[in-house]
Backbone as a printed PyTorch tensor [residue, N CA C, xyz], in Angstrom:
tensor([[[ -8.7470, -13.0940,   6.0270],
         [ -7.9380, -11.8520,   5.9180],
         [ -6.8610, -11.7170,   4.8230]],

        [[ -7.0070, -10.9020,   3.8250],
         [ -6.0000, -10.9380,   2.9470],
         [ -4.6190,  -9.9610,   3.4050]],

        [[ -4.7440,  -9.3470,   4.6250],
         [ -3.2970,  -8.8060,   4.8430],
         [ -2.4460,  -9.5960,   5.3830]],

        [[ -2.7080, -10.7170,   5.9570],
         [ -2.0530, -11.6420,   6.0450],
         [ -1.2050, -12.1950,   4.9380]],

        [[ -1.9830, -12.4790,   3.7320],
         [ -1.2060, -12.7980,   2.4430],
         [ -0.5840, -11.6130,   2.1310]],

        [[ -0.7390, -10.5620,   2.0850],
         [ -0.0990,  -9.1570,   2.0090],
         [  1.3240,  -9.2660,   2.7450]],

        [[  1.3050,  -9.1510,   3.7620],
         [  2.4830,  -9.3730,   4.6600],
         [  3.6660, -10.2800,   4.2620]],

        [[  2.7890, -11.4980,   4.0320],
         [  3.7960, -12.7770,   3.3880],
         [  4.2850, -12.3050,   2.1780]],

        [[  3.5690, -11.6840,   1.1550],
         [  4.5960, -11.4190,   0.0570],
         [  5.3880, -10.2770,   0.3420]],

        [[  5.0780,  -9.4940,   1.3620],
         [  6.1380,  -8.4580,   1.4170],
         [  7.5080,  -9.0710,   2.0040]],

        [[  7.2790, -10.1670,   2.9300],
         [  8.4120, -10.7260,   3.2730],
         [  9.5210, -11.5920,   2.5710]],

        [[  8.1800, -11.7470,   1.4680],
         [  8.8060, -12.6080,   0.1750],
         [  9.9980, -11.6990,  -0.6280]],

        [[  9.3490, -10.6490,  -0.6630],
         [ 10.2910,  -9.5970,  -1.5410],
         [ 11.5540,  -9.0510,  -0.5230]],

        [[ 11.5040,  -8.8480,   0.8370],
         [ 12.3520,  -8.7280,   1.6690],
         [ 13.6320,  -9.8120,   1.4520]],

        [[ 12.8930, -10.9830,   1.5210],
         [ 14.0890, -11.6700,   1.4340],
         [ 14.6740, -12.0050,   0.3350]],

        [[ 13.9980, -11.7330,  -0.8960],
         [ 14.4920, -11.7490,  -2.1300],
         [ 15.6610, -10.5820,  -2.6870]],

        [[ 15.3090,  -9.6280,  -1.7180],
         [ 16.4420,  -8.2880,  -2.0190],
         [ 17.3960,  -8.6940,  -1.1000]],

        [[ 17.3660,  -9.0170,   0.1460],
         [ 18.4990,  -9.7340,   1.1240],
         [ 19.3700, -10.0930,   0.5140]],

        [[ 19.0460, -11.3080,  -0.5920],
         [ 19.9310, -11.8210,  -1.2310],
         [ 20.6210, -11.3850,  -2.4650]],

        [[ 19.6430, -10.2850,  -3.0650],
         [ 20.1790,  -9.5950,  -4.1940],
         [ 21.1390,  -8.5610,  -3.8190]],

        [[ 20.8160,  -7.6740,  -2.4770],
         [ 21.5140,  -6.8780,  -2.0400],
         [ 22.5600,  -7.0500,  -0.8470]],

        [[ 22.2140,  -8.0980,  -0.3410],
         [ 23.2410,  -8.9460,   0.6090],
         [ 23.0690,  -7.5730,   1.9490]],

        [[ 21.8220,  -7.7670,   2.2890],
         [ 21.8350,  -6.9640,   3.6020],
         [ 21.2770,  -8.2390,   4.6020]],

        [[ 21.5640,  -8.0970,   6.0270],
         [ 21.2150,  -8.9710,   6.8740],
         [ 19.9930,  -8.6210,   7.8850]],

        [[ 19.5130,  -7.4060,   7.8930],
         [ 18.4400,  -7.0540,   8.9210],
         [ 17.6300,  -6.1170,   7.9820]],

        [[ 16.6910,  -5.6450,   8.3350],
         [ 15.5770,  -4.6470,   8.0110],
         [ 14.7720,  -4.1940,   9.4230]],

        [[ 15.0800,  -2.8010,   9.2880],
         [ 14.7900,  -1.6950,  10.3850],
         [ 13.4850,  -1.5280,  10.2520]],

        [[ 12.8670,  -0.9300,   8.9300],
         [ 11.7490,  -0.3900,   8.9010],
         [ 11.2110,  -0.5860,   7.1420]],

        [[ 10.2260,  -0.5380,   6.8970],
         [  9.2960,  -1.0750,   5.7900],
         [  8.5480,   0.0950,   5.3420]],

        [[  8.5470,   0.8540,   4.6860],
         [  7.5480,   2.0390,   4.3680],
         [  6.4690,   1.7190,   3.1310]],

        [[  5.3040,   1.3390,   3.3350],
         [  4.3470,   1.3190,   2.2930],
         [  3.7480,   2.4750,   1.9270]],

        [[  3.1340,   2.4480,   0.6150],
         [  2.2840,   3.4370,   0.0860],
         [  1.0850,   2.6980,  -0.1710]],

        [[ -0.0580,   3.0640,   0.2480],
         [ -1.0780,   2.5280,   0.0710],
         [ -2.2800,   3.7350,   0.1320]],

        [[ -3.0170,   3.2770,  -0.7780],
         [ -4.2870,   4.2040,  -1.4590],
         [ -5.5310,   3.4100,  -0.3680]],

        [[ -6.3190,   4.7810,  -0.3110],
         [ -7.5670,   4.5630,   0.5350],
         [ -8.4380,   3.2880,  -0.2260]],

        [[ -8.5340,   3.2830,  -1.8530],
         [ -9.0400,   2.2980,  -2.5580],
         [ -8.6830,   1.1820,  -2.7090]],

        [[ -7.4070,   0.7540,  -2.0820],
         [ -6.5760,  -0.5560,  -2.0520],
         [ -7.3180,  -1.3750,  -1.1170]],

        [[ -8.4350,  -1.2830,  -0.2110],
         [ -9.2590,  -2.2880,   0.3840],
         [ -8.5820,  -3.1000,   1.6050]],

        [[ -7.2890,  -2.1610,   1.9640],
         [ -6.3400,  -2.7920,   2.9910],
         [ -7.0180,  -2.1840,   4.4510]],

        [[ -6.8580,  -2.7350,   5.2680],
         [ -7.3040,  -2.7620,   6.8050],
         [ -5.8620,  -2.5360,   7.4680]],

        [[ -5.4990,  -1.1950,   7.4840],
         [ -4.2360,  -0.8960,   8.2980],
         [ -3.9450,  -1.5050,   9.2610]],

        [[ -4.9320,  -1.3820,  10.4580],
         [ -4.7850,  -2.0260,  11.7350],
         [ -4.3650,  -3.7430,  11.5300]],

        [[ -5.4780,  -4.0280,  10.6570],
         [ -5.1630,  -5.7030,  10.5340],
         [ -3.8060,  -6.0570,   9.7770]],

        [[ -3.0870,  -4.6750,   8.9150],
         [ -1.8320,  -5.0460,   8.5250],
         [ -0.7860,  -4.9490,   9.4210]],

        [[ -1.0140,  -3.8550,   9.9630],
         [  0.1400,  -3.7970,  11.3200],
         [  0.0130,  -5.3000,  12.0050]],

        [[ -0.9210,  -5.5120,  12.5580],
         [ -0.7210,  -7.2150,  13.4680],
         [ -0.2020,  -8.0010,  12.6590]],

        [[ -0.5520,  -8.2070,  11.3320],
         [ -0.2800,  -9.2190,  10.4520],
         [  1.3840,  -9.2970,  10.1970]],

        [[  1.9410,  -8.0000,  10.0080],
         [  3.2040,  -7.7750,   9.7930],
         [  4.0020,  -8.1690,  10.9390]],

        [[  3.5750,  -7.8810,  11.8550],
         [  4.1660,  -8.2690,  13.3180],
         [  4.6100,  -9.7100,  13.4940]],

        [[  3.4200, -10.6690,  12.8130],
         [  3.2700, -11.8970,  13.1000],
         [  4.0600, -12.6240,  11.7820]],

        [[  3.7840, -12.2050,  10.7220],
         [  4.8080, -12.6960,   9.5990],
         [  6.0460, -12.6900,   9.9270]],

        [[  6.4110, -11.6820,  10.3940],
         [  8.3290, -11.2180,  10.2100],
         [  8.6150, -11.9590,  11.3910]],

        [[  7.9150, -12.4990,  12.5490],
         [  8.9100, -13.1910,  13.8880],
         [  9.7170, -14.3090,  12.8480]],

        [[ 10.7560, -14.1090,  13.2680],
         [ 11.9340, -15.1670,  13.0330],
         [ 12.7210, -14.9360,  11.5020]],

        [[ 12.1970, -13.9170,  11.0860],
         [ 12.9270, -13.8440,   9.8220],
         [ 13.9260, -12.6130,   9.8280]],

        [[ 14.1820, -12.2010,   8.7970],
         [ 15.4560, -10.6550,   8.8410],
         [ 14.5810,  -9.6900,   9.1930]],

        [[ 13.3610,  -9.5610,   8.8890],
         [ 12.5860,  -8.1120,   9.5050],
         [ 11.9040,  -8.2490,  10.8350]],

        [[ 12.1100,  -9.2730,  11.5910],
         [ 11.9110,  -9.3870,  13.1760],
         [ 12.1700,  -7.9850,  13.7850]],

        [[ 11.1930,  -7.4190,  14.2570],
         [ 11.4000,  -6.3580,  15.0590],
         [ 11.0730,  -4.8140,  14.1250]],

        [[ 11.3440,  -5.1130,  12.9870],
         [ 11.0860,  -4.1000,  11.8250],
         [  9.6700,  -3.1160,  12.1300]],

        [[  9.9080,  -1.7950,  11.7890],
         [  8.8060,  -0.8130,  11.9880],
         [  8.1000,  -1.0370,  10.6530]],

        [[  6.8850,  -1.1530,  10.6640],
         [  6.0730,  -0.8840,   9.4100],
         [  5.4590,   0.4590,   9.3720]],

        [[  5.7200,   1.1190,   8.4090],
         [  5.1020,   2.5650,   8.1950],
         [  4.3260,   2.7390,   6.9310]],

        [[  3.1520,   3.1710,   7.3750],
         [  2.3860,   3.2050,   6.3000],
         [  1.9800,   4.7550,   5.4920]],

        [[  2.3540,   4.8980,   4.4740],
         [  2.0770,   6.2900,   3.7840],
         [  0.9670,   6.4550,   3.1280]],

        [[ -0.0620,   7.2150,   3.4310],
         [ -1.3510,   7.1520,   2.3980],
         [ -1.5080,   8.0800,   1.2970]],

        [[ -2.2880,   7.4450,   0.1490],
         [ -1.9340,   8.1630,  -0.9560],
         [ -3.4260,   8.9320,  -1.1810]],

        [[ -3.3530,   9.8490,  -2.0080],
         [ -4.6610,  10.1530,  -2.2860],
         [ -5.4230,   9.4220,  -3.4580]],

        [[ -6.8700,   9.5450,  -3.5650],
         [ -7.5670,   8.8490,  -4.4830],
         [ -7.9930,   9.6220,  -5.3980]],

        [[ -7.7950,   9.2830,  -6.8940],
         [ -8.5870,  10.3420,  -7.8890],
         [ -8.9170,   9.6810,  -8.9380]],

        [[ -9.3270,  10.4440,  -9.5340],
         [-10.2720,   9.6770, -11.0380],
         [-10.4070,  10.7380, -11.8030]],

        [[-10.5220,   9.9770, -13.2040],
         [-10.3830,  11.0920, -14.5160],
         [-12.0270,  10.7640, -14.8570]],

        [[-12.4900,  12.3550, -14.6900],
         [-13.6270,  12.6390, -15.1500],
         [-13.8150,  12.7820, -16.5240]],

        [[-14.5670,  12.0580, -17.2450],
         [-14.8870,  12.1480, -18.8820],
         [-15.5720,  13.4950, -19.3890]],

        [[-16.9250,  13.8890, -18.5190],
         [-17.4620,  15.1000, -19.1800],
         [-16.6740,  16.3410, -18.6310]],

        [[-15.8170,  16.5530, -17.2590],
         [-15.0830,  17.5240, -16.9610],
         [-14.0450,  17.5550, -17.4550]],

        [[-13.3360,  16.1310, -18.2020],
         [-11.8310,  16.1920, -18.7980],
         [-10.7070,  16.9820, -17.8040]],

        [[-11.0780,  16.0170, -16.6720],
         [-10.0260,  16.6410, -15.4390],
         [ -9.8930,  15.7780, -14.7500]],

        [[ -8.8680,  15.6020, -13.6610],
         [ -8.5740,  14.9740, -12.8530],
         [ -9.5370,  15.4520, -11.5030]],

        [[-10.0520,  14.6240, -10.5650],
         [-10.7420,  14.8410,  -9.5370],
         [-10.4670,  14.0630,  -8.1690]],

        [[-10.8780,  14.6350,  -7.1900],
         [-10.3040,  13.6750,  -5.7840],
         [-11.5620,  12.9190,  -6.0490]],

        [[-11.4340,  11.5060,  -5.1220],
         [-12.3510,  10.5390,  -5.1600],
         [-12.3350,   9.8650,  -3.7370]],

        [[-13.3710,   9.8490,  -3.1010],
         [-13.4230,   9.2880,  -1.7390],
         [-13.5750,   7.8150,  -1.7080]],

        [[-14.5700,   7.3740,  -2.6910],
         [-14.5280,   5.7920,  -2.5790],
         [-15.2020,   5.5300,  -4.1990]],

        [[-14.8560,   4.0760,  -4.4760],
         [-15.1980,   3.6810,  -5.6460],
         [-16.9640,   3.8630,  -5.9220]],

        [[-17.0720,   4.3810,  -7.0750],
         [-18.4670,   4.7450,  -7.7290],
         [-19.2770,   5.7040,  -6.8510]],

        [[-18.4910,   6.5070,  -6.3550],
         [-19.0130,   8.0510,  -6.1450],
         [-19.3770,   9.1430,  -7.1620]],

        [[-20.1090,   9.6430,  -7.3400],
         [-19.9700,  10.9000,  -8.5180],
         [-18.6610,  11.6260,  -8.7890]],

        [[-18.7080,  12.2380,  -9.8100],
         [-17.5190,  13.5160,  -9.6520],
         [-17.9180,  14.4990,  -8.7750]],

        [[-17.1260,  15.0820,  -7.9690],
         [-17.3660,  16.0100,  -7.2110],
         [-17.7340,  17.2840,  -7.7830]],

        [[-17.3250,  17.4140,  -9.1830],
         [-17.5130,  18.7400,  -9.9370],
         [-18.9170,  18.9850, -10.5530]],

        [[-19.1480,  17.8000, -11.2860],
         [-20.1220,  18.1060, -12.2600],
         [-21.5730,  16.7760, -11.7250]],

        [[-21.0670,  16.0380, -11.0560],
         [-21.9250,  14.8940, -10.5800],
         [-22.2160,  13.4570, -11.5510]],

        [[-21.2280,  13.5670, -12.3420],
         [-21.5270,  12.4570, -13.6430],
         [-20.5990,  11.2020, -12.6590]],

        [[-21.1560,  10.1070, -13.5650],
         [-20.6570,   8.7430, -12.9530],
         [-19.6960,   8.0250, -13.7790]],

        [[-19.0170,   8.9250, -14.7230],
         [-18.0900,   8.7150, -15.4440],
         [-16.6720,   8.8960, -15.0350]],

        [[-16.4320,   8.5500, -14.0380],
         [-14.9670,   8.2600, -13.5260],
         [-14.2930,   7.1120, -13.7370]],

        [[-12.9080,   7.4170, -13.9900],
         [-11.9940,   6.2020, -14.2160],
         [-11.0730,   6.3160, -13.1850]],

        [[-10.9490,   5.3050, -12.0980],
         [-10.0140,   5.4720, -11.0350],
         [ -8.2930,   5.6350, -11.7710]],

        [[ -7.8180,   6.9560, -11.1110],
         [ -6.4540,   6.7540, -11.8700],
         [ -5.3220,   6.7510, -10.7550]],

        [[ -5.7880,   6.8950,  -9.0560],
         [ -4.9710,   6.8930,  -8.0610],
         [ -5.7540,   6.7480,  -6.7720]],

        [[ -5.1570,   6.0570,  -5.8370],
         [ -5.5990,   5.4570,  -4.7690],
         [ -5.8700,   4.0300,  -4.7090]],

        [[ -5.7230,   3.2660,  -5.6490],
         [ -5.7410,   2.0510,  -5.4290],
         [ -4.2590,   1.1160,  -5.3790]],

        [[ -3.2890,   1.8610,  -4.8560],
         [ -1.9480,   1.3110,  -4.9480],
         [ -1.5670,   0.7630,  -3.6570]],

        [[ -0.7600,  -0.3880,  -3.8670],
         [ -0.4070,  -0.8810,  -2.4810],
         [  1.3070,  -1.4720,  -2.9880]],

        [[  2.2500,  -0.8190,  -2.5170],
         [  3.4230,  -0.9550,  -2.9190],
         [  4.5610,  -0.8730,  -1.9540]],

        [[  5.7520,  -1.2970,  -1.9940],
         [  6.8970,  -0.8670,  -0.9630],
         [  7.6250,  -0.0940,  -1.4530]],

        [[  7.6830,   1.2770,  -0.9230],
         [  8.2550,   2.5560,  -1.3140],
         [  9.5950,   2.2200,  -0.7300]],

        [[  9.8930,   1.9330,   0.4770],
         [ 11.5950,   1.7330,   0.4870],
         [ 11.7160,   0.9760,   1.8500]],

        [[ 12.8710,   0.6420,   1.7480],
         [ 13.2800,  -0.0700,   3.2550],
         [ 14.5110,   0.6080,   3.9450]],

        [[ 14.6150,   0.7130,   5.3780],
         [ 15.8040,   0.5860,   6.2540],
         [ 16.4730,  -0.5260,   6.2770]],

        [[ 17.7910,  -0.7600,   5.9950],
         [ 18.2010,  -2.2620,   6.1020],
         [ 19.8520,  -1.5800,   6.8400]],

        [[ 20.4450,  -2.7190,   7.4850],
         [ 21.7420,  -2.9990,   8.0020],
         [ 22.6020,  -3.8550,   7.1830]]])
């Protein structure tokens, strides 16, 4: 389950920022996650609750902001929406798509005390 490892990394970033910015408690963490990131949101929520126990993020809410997936179609020379990897271009049917968005997984911000 990669979601557990992801949450452990998030707690590591939180602890580093707590030292750097002198905060004592995290109330909310907002993540931006694209549909191509390969993350199971339900498992991520469960893992976050488990991993944050006893940390400065204990009891913090996890909010996920869903980002759209997009790709650059070489034949169309334009950005197009993508549903999943290896799908054809929805405009011309070409498979010459380069993913340009939707595989992100990043901490957007945190609410802290």
